[in-house]
C-alpha positions in Angstrom: 10.3 24.6 18.3 12.0 23.3 21.1 12.2 19.7 22.8 14.9 18.0 24.5 16.0 14.1 22.6 19.4 11.8 23.6 19.3 10.7 20.3 19.8 15.1 18.9 24.3 15.6 18.2 23.5 19.1 18.2 27.4 19.5 16.8 26.5 18.0 14.0 22.5 18.8 14.2 21.9 15.6 13.1 19.7 12.5 14.3 22.1 10.0 16.1 19.7 6.9 16.3 18.7 8.1 12.2 21.8 8.9 11.4 20.5 11.7 9.6 18.0 15.2 9.7 16.3 15.6 12.6 12.9 15.5 11.9 10.8 15.5 15.3 8.2 12.4 15.0 9.0 10.9 11.1 9.5 7.1 11.5 11.7 5.5 14.1 12.3 8.6 16.4 11.4 8.3 19.6 8.6 10.8 19.6 6.9 9.0 16.6 3.0 8.8 17.6 3.5 11.0 20.6 2.8 14.0 19.6 0.9 15.7 17.0 2.5 17.6 14.2 1.5 20.1 11.8 0.6 20.2 8.4 4.0 21.7 6.9 6.1 19.0 9.2 3.1 15.8 8.4 4.5 16.7 4.4 8.0 16.8 4.9 7.6 13.6 6.9 6.1 12.0 4.0 8.9 13.0 1.7 11.6 12.2 3.7 9.7 8.4 4.1 9.0 8.1 0.1 13.3 9.3 -0.5 14.3 6.2 2.0 11.7 3.9 0.4 13.1 4.9 -3.3 16.7 4.8 -1.6 16.0 1.3 0.0 14.9 -0.1 -3.4 17.4 1.1 -5.7 19.8 -0.1 -3.3 17.9 -3.8 -3.1 17.9 -3.9 -6.9 21.0 -3.3 -7.1 22.2 -5.8 -4.9 19.8 -8.4 -6.7 21.4 -7.1 -10.4 25.4 -8.2 -8.8 
C-alpha cells in the first residue's frame, strides 16, 4: 500500500493524529470515508474500534470507582 499522510510519523511508524498504529481509514483518520478498504482492512479497523471502546469503558468505570 502506498500513500502519503501528514499525520504519519515515519520514524516511529505511528499515526500522530491518533497516537497509535497507522491503519488507513480507521475512525478519526483523515482518510476515513474517502477510500474503499479491503475486507481484511475493514476487519482490522473493526477490531481496533472494539479495543478502543473497551478501553474507554474500562477507564470510565475506574474513574467512577474513585
